[in-house]
N, C-alpha and C positions, 0 to 999 in steps of 0.2 A: 396508413393504407394509401398506396398511390392512387391518384385520381384517374378517371378514364382518359383524360387528355395526356397524362404522363404515361399511361399504359400504351397509348398510341405512339407516343414518341419513342418509348423503349423498343417497340416492335421494329421501328425504323433505324435503331442504333444497336450495335453489338453490345449487349448489356454488360459483358465482362470488361469492356473497355471504358465504361462510363466513370469519369473521375469526379463529376459534380452533376447534381440534378436538383431542381427546385421548382415548385409550383406556386405562383402568386394568385391569390383570390382577389380579383379586382372588381370595380364597379362596371358591370356589363359583361363579365365573363372571367375566364382564367387564362394565365400565360404560363406555359411550361417550358423549362429550359433544361437542356442536357449538354454536357461537354464530354465528347468521346476522344480518347487518345490512343494512338498506336505509335510505332517506333518513329514515324516520320512527320506526323502532323496531328493537329487538333481539329476536331469537327464540332462546331458550335451550332446547335439546332434550337430554334425557337418555334413554338406552335401555340396558337391561340384560337379561341372560339368567339372573341370579341368581333363585333360587326365591322367589316371593312368598307372601303379599302383602308389599309394601314401602311404606314411607312416607319421603318426602323431608323431612328436618328441616333447615330452611334459614333464612338471614337475608340481609342485604345489608351491604356495606362501602361507606361513603360517602367516607372520607378515607384510610384505610390498610387494608392487607391484613389486619391483625390485628383490625380492628373487626368486631363482629357486632351489628347492630341489627335490630329488627323490620321486615320489609318493609311498606310502606304498603298500605292496603286495595285501592287501584286496580290493583295488579300481582299480587295474590294470586289464583290460579285459583279457580273455584267449588268449594266443598266444603272449602277450606283451613281448618284449625283453628289458632287462636293459643294458644300456651302461655306463661303468665306474662308476657305483654307483651314477650317477648324473642325468640321464635322462631315460625316458621310451619311447619305440617306439612301436606303435600300428598300424597295417595295416588297411587302409580303406577297408571296405567291398564293393563289387560291387553290386549295386542295379539298374539294367537296365542302363539308361543313366547316373546315378549318382554314386558317391562313398560316403560312410557314415561311421562315427564312433559314438558310444554312450558310455558315461561314467556314471556310477552310483556311487554316493557318499553319505555316511551316513550323515544325516543332523546334527547330534550332533558334529561330528569331521570334518566337511567339511572345506576345506581351503578357504582363502579369494579370491583365484583366481587360474587360470591355465594359465601359460605362455607356448607358443608353437610355433613351426614353422612346415612347411610341406616339406617333401623330396619327390621329384619325382624320382621314381626308374628308372634306365636306363639312364636318363640324368644327374642324381646326382644334379639336380637343387634344390636349397633351396628357398622355397617360403616364403617371409616375408612381414611384414606390413611397407612398405616404408623403408626397411633396418633395421627395429626393430622387436622384437618378437611380435607376436600376444598375446593378453591377454583377458581372459574370466573372468569377475568378478563373483564370486559365492556367498560366504557368506559375503556380504558387511557389514562393521562395522557400528556401530551406528553413529559415527562421520561423516562418509561419507554420510549416509542417511540423517542426519540433515542438511548437507551443500549442497548436490547436489541432484537434482531430477533425473538427467540423469546419469547413471553409466558410460556412455562413457565419459562424461565431467569429472567425478571423475578420470578416467584414464588419461585424459590430465593433470589434476592437479598433479598427481603422476609423470608424465613425466617431468613437469616443475620443480617440487621440486628436483627430482633426478639430473637434469641438472644444476640447480642453486646451489645446496648445495654439489655437488660432489667435489672430490679433483682435477679434471682436470682443464686445462686452460680454461679461460672464459673471454669474453669481451662483450661490447655492440653489436658488430658485430655478435657474436655467438647468443646472445639473439634475435636479430632481425631476423636472419636466422631461428632459431627455431620457432619463431612466424609465419614467412611466411609458414613454413611447416605445422604447426598446423592449420592454417587458411584453408588449403585444406580440412581437415577432418571436420572442424566445419561448414563450409558453412554459412547458415543463422540461426544456432542454437543460440538463444538469450542467453541461460545460458552459452554456450561456449564462446560467445563474451564477456559476462560480466566477465568471468574468465580471459580472455586475458587482459581486461582493468585493473582489480585489480592487476594482475601480473605486467603489465607495469607501473602502477601508483606507486607501491612500488619501482620500478626501478627509476622512475622520482624523487621520494622522497629520493633518495640516501640510500635506505634500502637494496639494492643489489649491489654486486660488479660491477663496471664499467670496471675494468681491473684486471685480475688475471693470472699472469705468461704467458702473451701473448702480443705481440706488434701488433697493427693494424694500418696500414697506413690510413691516412685520406680518400684516394680515395676508399679503401676497405669498410670503415665504411659508407661513403656516398652512395656507391653502395647498401649496405644492406638496408639502410634506403629508398633509392630511389625505389627499387623493392617492399619493404614492403608497403610503402605508396601508390604506384600505385596499388598494389593488393587490399588494403583496399578501394581505390576509385572505383575499378572495382566491388568489392562486394557491395559497397554502391548502385551502379546502379542495380545490379542483385538481391540483397537480401533486399528488403524494410523493412521487419520485423526486420532486425538487425541494421537499420540505427542509432537508438538512441545510441547504444553502439559502433558502428563504429566511430561515431563522438567523443565519449569520448576517444576511443583508440587513435585517431589522436591527441588529445590534449596532449598526453604524448610523441609525436614523433617530430623529426625534419624532414624537407622535404627531406633532402639528399643533394641536390644541387651539387656544384662542389667541392668535398672534397679536390682534389689536390691543389686547390687555397689556402687552409688553410696552407698547407706546403710551397707552393711557396711564398705566399705573405709575411709571417713573415720574410723569408730570404731576400726578396726584400727590406723590410723596414730596416732591419739591415744593409744590404749592402749600401742602399741609404744614410744612416746617419752614416756610418762608425762605426757601433756598432760591436765590435769584438766578435767572437764566442769563448769566454774564459770562462772556468768553474769557478764557484764561483760567477757568476753574475746572477742577476734575469733574464735578458732577454735571456741569453743562456740556463738557466735552463728551462724557459718556452718554448723556441724554441725546446729543446729536448723532452719535454712532447708533444708538438704539433706534432712533427715529428713522434713520436712513438705511441701515443694513444690520439688523440683529443677527448674530451667529452664535454657535456654541461657546465662543470665547467669552460671551457675556455671563455665562454660568460661572466661569472661573473668576472673572472680574468681580462678580457679586460675592462669591465665597471669600475672595481676598479682601474685599471692602469690609465684610462682616468680621473677618479675623482682625483687621485693622481697628475696627471699633471696639471689639472685645479686648484688644491689647492696649486700649487707651491711646490710640493714635500712633502706634509703633509702625513706622514705615518699613523697617526691615521685615517685619511679619507680613506686611502687605505684599512686598515684592517677592519674598520667599514663597508665599502661597501662590502667587501668579506663576512663578517659575515651576513649582511642583505640578501645576495644571497645564504646563506647556505654553504659557503666554509670557514672553520676555518683554523687556522695555522696548527692544527694537520692534517687536511685533505691535505693541501699543502705538508707537510712533508711525508705523507703516500703514495703519488703517487709513482709508481715504478720508474718513473723519477721525483724524489722529487724536490720541490721548497723550498729552505731554506733561500735564500738570499732576503734582502729587495731591492725594486727597486731603481735605481739611478735616481736623478733629474738633468738634464742638461738644465740649464736655456735657453741657446740660441737655443736649439732644441725644446723647449716647443710647440710652435704653429705648427711646422711642424709635430711633433709626434702626437699631437692631431688630426690633419687633417688625417694623415695616419692610425692611430688606430681607428678613427671613421669609416673609410672605411673598415678596417679589421674587426671591430665589425659587420658590415653588412654581411661580408663573413661568419663569425662564425654563425651568426643567420640564415643565409640561409641554413646552414647545420643542426644546432641543434635546432632551435626555429621555428617550423612550423607555430605557431599561433601568432608570433610577428606581430603586425599590419603593420609596415612599410615593413617588409620582405614579408609578405603575399600579400600586395597590389602590390609591385614591381613584384613579381613572376607571378601574375595573370593579369598584364596589357594587355597581348596579347589577353585576352578574352573579354575585355571591349569594349562596344560601347561608343559613345560620352557622353551619359547620365551617365553611370557608371564612366567614367573618371572624369566627373565634380563632381559627388558625392564623389568619393574617394579623389579628390583634396581638396574639402571643408573639409571633415572629417580630413584629414591629416594636413591641414593648421591650423585648429582650435582645434586640439586635446588637446592642453594645454593652450588655450586662456581663461583666466578668464572672459573676457568680453562677451563670447558667452554663452547664456542661455542654461541650460541643455536640455530644451525642443527642441530647434533648432537642437542641435547636435544629440539627440536621434531620432528626426524625420528623419534626413538624414541617420542615421544608419539603421533604419527600412526600409526606402525606398530603400536603397542599397541592403539590404538582400532580400527584395521582388523581386527586379530586378534580383538578382542572382539565385532565386529559380528555374526558368525555365532552366537555364544553369546547375544547379545541377542535374536536371532530365535527361537532354539529352547531357551532356558534353562529354560523352565517355572518351577517355584517358585524356582529359583536366579537368576531374572532380576533380582531386586531387587539382589543383591550386584554383579552385572555392571553394572547401570545406575548404581549409586552410584560404582563405580570409573571408569566411562566419563565420568560427569559431572565427577568430580574431575580426571581427565586433561584434559578439555576446558577446565576453568577454569584449570588449571595452565599450559596452553599460552598462554592469554591473559596470565597473569602473566609468563611468560618473555618474550613479545614486548614487553610494556609496560616491563619493567625493562631491556631491551636497546636500546630505541629511542634513548635518550639517548647511547648509545655510538657510536663511529665505525664504522658498518657500511658496507661497500663496496656499490657498485651490484650486483655479482654476488651478494653475500649477500642483499641485499634481494630480488632476483629469485627466488632459491631459496626464501626464506622465504614469498614470495607464493604460490609453487607449493604448498608444504606446507600453509600455512594454508587455502588454497582446498580442497585435498584433505580437510583436516580438517572443514571446513564441510559438504562433500558426503557425509561418512559418515552424517550424520543428517538432512541437508537435501536433499530431492529438488528440484532446481532446474536445469532445462534450460539456462537462461541462464548460470549458473555452470559447468555441465558443458561446454558448448560453448566458453566462454571459456577454461577450463582447458586443453582440448585444443589450442586455438590457441596459448595461452601456452607450453605444453610444446613444441610444434613450433617455435615461434619461438626457444625456448631452445636449440635444436640448432645455431643459427647464431651467428657472432661477435656479441657484444653491444655496444650503445651506439654503433654507427655511426649516421649521420644517418637513413638510411632504416629501419634496424632500430628505432630509437627512435620514429620516426613510427608504425610498425606496432604497437610495444609500447604506445604511448600510446592507440591505438585499442582494443586489447584491454582495457587496464586501465580506460579510460573505460566500456567495456561492463560490466566487473566492478563498477565504481563504481555504475552505474545499477542493476545487479542487487541490490547491497547496499542502495541507497537504497529499492528496492521492498520488500525484507525489513523494513527499519527502519520505513518508512511503514506497512506492514501491522501491525506491532506497535503502532505509535502509534494507528492507527485502531481496532484491536480493544481494546487495553488501556486507553487513556487515558480514553475515556468511562466505562468501568467504574470506573477509579480515581477519577475525579471524583465519580461517583455514590456509591460505597461510602465513599470518603474523607470526603466531606461528612457522610454519615450516621454515620461512626465518629468524627467530630470530630478527624480527623487533622491534623497540622501542615500548614498551607497549602503550604509549600515542598516537602514530600514529595509532596503530591498533584500539584503543578505539574510536578515533575521525575520523576514515577513512571516513565513509559515510557522516558524518556531513560536513566535509571539502569539499567533492565532491559537496554537495548541496550549500555550501557557495560560491563556484566558478561558480555558474550557474546563468542565468538570473532569475530563479525562486526565488532565494534569493533576487534579486533586487526588484522584484514585491512584495515579502513579506515585505520588508523594507518599501516600499511605502504604503502598507496597514497599517502597524503599525503606520506610521507617520500621515496618514489621519484619523485614527480611533478616536482619541480624538476630532478632529475637528467635525466629524460627530456626535459623542455622544453629544457634547455640543449643536450643532444646532438642533439635533433631540430631545433634552430634554430626553435623555435616562438615564438609571440607571448607577450605578457606577461599574459594573462588566464586565469583559471580561473572559469568561470561555475558557481556553485553552485545558483542559482535563476534561471531566465531571466525576462525580462520587458521591457516597454517603458513608460517613464514620464517624467514631468516633475516637477521639484521644486526647491525652494530649497536651496542647499548649506549644510550645517552641519558643523563639524569638532569632533570630540571625541577626547580621549586614549584613552578606552575606552568600550565600549558600556554597561558597568555604571553609569557616571556619569549616564546619561540614563533609567534605568529608570522613574523616577516623573515624568518631564517630560511636559508636555502640548504637543503640536504642533498648532497651529491651521490649518496648511496643509501640503500635500504637501512632504515634506522628504527630501533626499538626504543621508545621513549618511556622512561620511568618518571612520572610526574606526581608530586605530592598533592597538588591542588588542581582540581578541574571545576570550573564554574558551570560548564555546560553550554556556553555560548561561543566557544572557540572554533576557529577553522582548523582543519588538519592539513599541515603543509605537505607538499609533494614529497614522495619517497619515504613518508612515515609508514612503516609496515605493521607496527603494533604499538599499542598504548597500554601500559600497566600502571595502575594507580591504587593507593590505599583509600582514596576518597570515594565515597559512594556516589555514583553518578546516575542521574535519572534516565530512564529509557526513552523519555520523550524529549530529552535535551537536543540541542542543535548538534553538538559534537557526536552524540550517539547515532542520530539519524545519518549524519555524514559518514560515520564509520561503517554503518550497515550498507549504505549505498556504494561506498568505495571498497567494500570488502576488506577493511582494516581490522585485524584482530584487536579487540578492545575488551579489557577485563578489569574488574576490581579484585584486589587481593586483600583479605582481611587479616592475614598473618604478618606481623611486623618483622619476624625473623626472615621470612621469605623476601619481603621487600628489601631488607638490609642486605640479603645475599645478592639480589639482583643489582642493587646499587654498587655493590663491591666489585662487580665485573664490568664497570663502565669502561668503554673503549674496546671491549672484547666482542666477538661475534657470538650470537645466540640463535639456537633453533627453538621455535615454539610451535605448539599445536594444542588442540583440545582433544582430550581422550574421551572414551565412551562414557565415563562417569560425569563428564561436564567440567573437568578441571583442566587448567592450563598446565601443560608439562613442558619443561624446557631443558635444554642441554647445551653447555658451553662447548664451542669448537675451539681447537687449538688455533691460535691466530694465524700461523703460517698455513695451516690446512684451509682455514676459512677464506683467506685471501687468494689462495691458489686453486680453490676448489673449482672443478669444471662442472658445467651443467650436467644433469643426469644423463642427457643424451650422449655426453662425451666420456662418461665414466667407463672404466673397464668393465666389460660384460662378464657375467658369470656363465660359463658355457654349460649348456644343458644338451645332452645327447638324447634326442627324442627318436623313438623308433618310427619308421615310415611304413605304416601298415598298408596293405593292398586291399582291393575290393574282394569281399567274400560272399555277401548276400545283401539284398535290399533291406531286409528286416530280420531281427532276431528276438526271441523271447528271453525272459530273465534267465532261464536255465542254460542258455547259450552264451551269456555274458562272460567275457574273460578279458584279461589285461591287453590282449592283442586286438580286440575288436571294439571295445568301448572304453570310456574314460572312468575316472575314479568314482563319480556319482553312481553310475550304473553298477560297476563292479563291487563297490563296497556294500550296496544293498543286497547283492547276491550272497556276499560273504556272511551277511547277518542271518540269512534263512536257516532255520533250525538251531540258532544260537541264542535266540531271545525268547522269553516267555510269550504265551499266546495273547496276553493282555497288551503287549506292544505290537501294534499292527504295522505291517509293511505294505506299501502300495503295489498293486499289480502294475507291471511295467513291460514295455517293449522298447526297442531302440532301432533307429537307422544307424548302423555301425559305421566305423571309420571306412572311408573309401567310397561311400555312396555318393557324396557330393561330387567327387572327381569323376565317378562313373557317369553320373547324370550330365555333368558339364560337357563331357566329350562324346555324348551320344550324337547320332547323326541329326536328330531333330533340333539339337541345341548348338549346331556347328557355328552359326553366326554369333551366338552369345559367347561361345568359348573363345573365338578370335578376339572379340572386344575385351573379354576378361584378361586374356594373356597380354594384350597390348597395354592395358592399364597397369597390370602388375609390373611390367617391365619398367615403367616410369615411376612407380610409387616411391622408391627410396631416393630418387634423383631430384625430385622437385622440392622447391622451398615450401615453407609451411602453408602459405595461402593456397598455392597450387595443389599441394598435397591434400588439403581438406576437400577441394573440388574433386580430385581423383577418387578419394575415399567415397564420396557421395555417389560418383558414377559407378564404382565397383559394387556398392550395395544395390544400386538400381539394376545393374547388370545381373546380379545373382537373383534378384526378385523377378527377372523376366524368364527364368528357366521354365521349360515345360516338363511335366511329370511323365516319365515312361509308363506305359501300361503295366509292365512287369513290376515296377515299384508299387503301384497301387494295389495290384492283386496280392503281391507278397505281404505287404503291410496289412491288408485286410485279413489275410489268413493268420498272421502272427497275433493281431489284436483279438481275433475270435478265440484263438487258443488261450490267450491270457485273460479272456473274459472282460476285455475292455470294449466299450461301445464304439461302433463305427460312427464317425462324425457325419451328421446329416449335411453339414456344410463342408463338403470336401475342399472346395476352393479356399475357404477360410483356413482349413487345416494345412493345405499345401503352402499358403502364405506364411503360416506359423513356422513350418519346417524351413522354408527358404529364409525367413527372418532370422532364425538361429544361425544358419550358415552365413548369412550376410553380416552377422555381428562380428565375424572374424575381422571385418574391415571397419570397425568403429575406431575413433581416434585414440581412446585410452588403451585399447588392446594393441594397436599398432605401436604406440610409444613404448608400452611395456615390453613387447617382444624386441624392439630395437635396443632398449636399454640392456636387456638381459642376453642379447646375442642369440635369440631364437630365430632361425631362418623362417620366413613365411611359408616356404614349401614344406617345412617340417611340422607345421601345425595342422592337425587333422581334427575334424569336428564330427562327433557322433551326436545324434538327437535322441534324448531319452523322453519317451512319451508315457505320461501317467494321467490318471484321473485326479482332478483337483479335490483335495479334502475340503469340504465346506466348513472351514474352521470357525469355531467360536473364538478360540484363542490359538495363537501360534507362538512357538518358543524357539530360542536358540540356546544351546548348552555348550559351554566350554568345560571340558572335564578337568582342566587345570585352570585355576583362577588366573586370568591374564593380567589382572591388576597387581597381584602379589607374587605370582609364580608358585603358589601353594598347590601342590599336587594332591593334597588331602581333601580339598573342597572344590566343588563345582561352582561355576558362576553362570547364571542363566538370566535371560531377559524374555519378557512375555508381552505380547500386544493383543488387542482385540482384533479379530478378523485374520486376514492372510498375512504372512510373514514379510511381504514386500515393504510394509511400513516400518518394519524392524531393520531390514538390511538396506532399504532405500533411503532417500533423502527426504524424510517426512519429519517436520518439526515436533519437538517434545520428547520426553523420556518414556521408556518402557518401564513396566514393573520389573525391577532387577533385584536379585537376591543371591546370596551365597548359601551353601549348605555343605556341612561336613559329611563326607561319604560314609563315615562309620556311625555317628550318632544321629544323622539325618534330622538336624535341628536347623531349619532355614532361618536366615536373618535377612530381613528386607533392607535393601540399600536405597531404593527409590520407588515411590509409587508412580503409576503412569500419568503422563500429562500429554500424551498424543491427542491431537485434535481429530485426526481422520483415521477411519478404519476402512480396509478394503475387504469386500465380501464377494465371493464368486463361486462358480462351479464349472463343470465341463472338463475338457482336456487341457493339459499344459505340455508344452514342448520345451524341454530343458536343454540348454547347451551342456555338452559333456566332452570337452576336448582332451587331447593328450598333452596339453600344455598347462594344466592346472595341477595343484597339489604336489608340486615338485619340491625337492629339498631346498630350503632357504629361499623359497619363492612362493608367495601367496597369489595365485592366479585367479582365485575365486572372485566372481563378480565382474570379470573383464568382459564376458560374453553374455548375450541376452537369453532369457527364458521368456516365452510368449504364451499367454493364455488364449485359447480359441475364442472364448467369450470374455470380453474385457470386464474386469472386476468393477463392482459398483462402489463408488466413494460414499461413505456415510460419516456424518459428523457424530462424534462419540459423546454419549451422555453417560457419565459414570454414576449418576445418582442412584440407579437401581442395578448397577452392574454387579453380578454375583461375586466375581473375583475381588472386587473392592469392598463390598458391603458385608459379605459373609466371611468372617474370620476363620471359621472351621473349614469351609470349602477351600479357602485360599491356602491354608496350611497343608491340607490334604493334597491339593494340586501341586504345591511347591515340592513336597516330599516325593510325589510321583515323578515329577520332572527330574529331580535330582537322582532318583533311583534309575530312571532310564539312562541318564548319563553314565552312571557307574556300571550298569550292565553292559552297555555298548562298548565302553572303554575296555572292560575285561574281555569281551567277546573278540575284539579286534587286536588287543594286545598293546595298544599305545593310545595316548591322549587324542580325544576326538572333538571336532567342531560339528555339532548335530543340529539339524533343523527338523522341527516336528510341529504337530498340530493336535488340538483337542476338539472333538466333535461328538456331541450326543453321548457324553460319558466315556468315550473311548480315546485312547492316546495313539497317535500315528507318528512314525518316523519317516520323513519323506526323503532325507538324504543325510549322509555323514561323510566327513573327510578328516584326514589327519589335522590336528590343531597345530597351526604354524607358530613357531617361536618357542616351543617347549624343548626341554633337554632331551626328551625321548623321541623327538620328531624323526 
């Protein structure tokens, strides 16, 4: 909520021009800031209720936030004083109870920001932002805009970079203290918390200094960690919107623990075993490091030393263990208290040292490894009831037991996390320990899944693991899509598994789960990767770490474990469901020249000069996609959360796995040839080889020879006509075909009441006297539409649509339409203005880009395209269906192919993810065969009137014009996330079969009534079947 001070400032500034605003709550009052921007200048306004007199002590930043230079004279307000050629001082003007300053800066030469402090005259008090300069972002750079939505977060990024990369002393303690301070200003800001996580992850990955010219005692470091992790636990309770990233932040931190014990215990061990504190020995060098600056590296050193002892002094084991933990010899030598000596092996002390250093490892982990499973369980024991004690005891005792099935261990982990959930909600100051053990369990679940995937897991075990891992995700991830999918999956699990139809339904459910996971992964990528690239570049991090930053975050999450399970069960389901041989990872449609490689890694640095289709045997998932790769086909199963999959989706590269070896061999055999690829309605990749000469010489579609269509040019007859007056001369195929059906179909097939604004009405309205100005604009725009280049053409199309939408409705049109609707028993819209916008929207869709391009390709003159508007009442569909009376996948005229969705048919014909219920049915025997169960996530539900486009440029021979022009509902439909758990069409087999037979029968009846194959759209509502439109099916022999 804006404060009263900010409300005052907003009233004095045009709110729509405000590019930045912020209110500081300070000792003695508030300070509100707003930056307004118009075409020529920035206006910076500051207003405060702090007691005056006050002076603004300010400068400007030209290149970086840290810069402070003297403002030029032309932007300094009258009366401003210059101090030592470094700063300007401007007095706040008194305005009633407030004090105010306004600065006006020319837009062209505006600085990137204004640093300032405020001086209170009389007291000589300097008012600052938590001891730092205030900063107002002004002309924010493009890089910042592309990375950060919130300019305040961009400011935090600058602060972090300055502190990390400056020449001053710096340690983990300083980093954690700065993080604590920044959290105060971030609160629950998700973008700010994401920034903190990216920063601290770079630290955890050793891309930032852990010690620079400063010694930190262990107790000081542990204190900094202790208060930071407590602060995060407190914010977890208070800021639920930020919990996702607070959890991630905690994975980069140690708990804090008793840091002094690190220093004391290593000395106790040395004294207990009479190990002298003599320089030049490993133990003394390590002791000095621990004494002066313990870090998470010490956990790795201790693990390596224990491995060394257990291997009877094998130095290779010591250094290999170090390397595996990320500590190289170079890093050991690079410590300010360097470790250069090899450890000594004293045989008679072996067992005693192993005992003591295993205990010491626990102390180190308690400080540095918050999410270590053993450490987290031990620290949280005080929170456990008997049930949690028993669960944790079982998990810990069986954590490395090869005889314990993965399903048993995962079940205990999920049960433990569910039991912890209530404590996480209401734990108060104990929340930190509960959080760390919850995070440790979550990570251990991923480990259990990953180490068992290579084993021989049965299909039933995979199904159970998918249930449990999805439940685990939902403990902390609020996700309706996963929730509904899990409910459907559990219900499906009550039936005998892996029969053909069961597997089809299972595949639909898990496809939906996969999409939900993809959305989670893509969201991480979109939020984290730009920040990783911004901060990583500033931190001079290793390039490969920056590139793979988001992917590695995902790989460390339970989402990755679930994706791995989906990948493992997929071929099992495909086989039992008798499905095709393709899994589309990233859809698309493309043309390219075929190249074959053994693995994607081998072409990482290769330049492709033309669109190329890659056939790759092996894909690891971490590769980049080179420029001009238009498609990737592989026999290798690729994870949907892999880097290459994310890149493919973002770049819109067609990417698919083919499970059929013969198809892969066929694709490889046409290496060097051009190939056209697309994804068909069944979700399979279809491809066709082009003749080499044709492919190389092929012109763009816009240059191909047009197929001439001679369209009649109808004139104006009337403003509105009823269905009885429809004919080929005044309406399009949608309207005319419905009239043709009247009296030819049985009564149980319902046809909607309809009226139309026939051909010529638009032109009549356009050239009416009241629209003279509009018509002149319209004609001028049309004159230029085919002459302009693409960018300019898009602008003209937008202007054309806007021009059409400005038409005024003649009174004669309104009265004529009202009369026709009354005769057709259609309700007159209460919102006439909305109805008129819908009518004009249909007319304006003549000038959308896809329609324009289609007409241009096919040689249809714009003046020949006339648009009728078909008006119907929306069927409040429970289900909508599309019927092709000739199977389009096989060309078989003896069977229909149909698809069904919940709600309105727009999710079927529009670009809504997921499959519909699809089936074929023989027209004679009427025995439907399901091809796919539905996996659509969204259903559209609505009522009221719909205004359908009905042009004379659709349903032409050899030209599928359907879908080019818009249909508009008077009342926008409601989007609803679908839950198939109780859906009648899915769960009631008898109803489903009856429904499919009825739909197939409708197709056969209408095809017979009209005499040729049909593409039919219909709906089911309250036990009744409705046909809302039908057109000739394109691409059939009888078309």
